[in-house]
N, C-alpha and C positions, 0 to 999 in steps of 0.2 A: 504494500500500500504506500510505501515511501517513494515509490517511483514517480508519482505526479506531484506530490506535496513534499517540500523539503522540511526537515526538522527545524524548529526554532531554537536557537541557542542564545543563552543569556549573554549580553554584552557587558563588558566592564565599563564603569563610568568614565566618560571622556573628560578632557581637561576643560578649564573655563574658557580658553582661547577659541575653541571651536564653536561654543555657544555664542560668543561675542561676534564672531564672523557671520553667524547665521542671522543675527539681529542688526548688524551694521547696514545692510541695504535699506531696511525699514527706517532707520534713523536718518540716513542720507536722503531718502525720499521725503521725509517730513521736513528736513531743513530746506531742501529745494522748494517744496510746496510753500513753506512759510515765506521765503524771500521773493518768490515769484507771484504769489497770489494773496496771501493774508496781509502782509505788510503794506503793499501798495493800496489795497482796498481800505485799510485803516487810515492811511494818509489822505485819500480822497474824501472819506467821510468827515474827517477833521476839517479839511479845507471847506467842504460844503456847509458844515455847521457854522464856521466862522463867517462865511459869506452871507448866510441867511441872518445871522445875528447882526450884521452890519448894514442891513437894508435901510435906506432912508428915502424920504420923499424926493421925487425927481429922478431917481435912478431908473435906468432903462434895463428891462429884464426880458428873459425868455422863460416861460413856464415849461414844466415837463411835458405838457401837451403840445408845445410848439407855438403858443400864443406870445406875440411880441407886444410889449406895451411899456408905459411909463407909470411909475408908482405915484399915486395921489395921496394915499393915506396908509399909515402903518399902525396896526394894532398888535396885541400880544401874539395872537395865533393866525390872524388873517391880514391880508393887504388888499387895498383897492387899487386896481390897475386900469388905466385908460388905454383901451385898445384901438380906438378910433375917435374922431371928433365927437365928443358928447356920449360915448359908449364906455361905460365903466363896468368892470366885473370884480368880484371878490374871489380871491384864491387863498389857499393856505400858504403860510410862509415856506413850509418845507417843499411846496410844489414849484418853487423857483429853481430852475435848472442852471441858469448862468446869468451873469450880468453882462450887458453889452456896453460898448463905448458910447460916450455922450454924442448925440447927433444921429444915432442909428434910426430912431423912431421919427418918421416924418408924417405929419397929418395933413 
């Protein structure tokens, strides 16, 4: 019956170096993952929060939906944006995607 199935023999305990070599690729993947994905995302989030905190009346912005306008009023969680002559909308502060240079919005 041993013809098709080989006998299992107990192995002696290996040294600590072989287990470290087995885990080393996982550690290397995590380090690369951190520097290529996690760290840049944290930096972008920090920059976006500081940009949103610094919004003022008269700034020209683009919302995350692509709406271009000029800020008329700033509240704690909402801003009023003029998107056309006499057309005002309210959006959440966090919906601001980016600030545009002065003079971009022309009505």
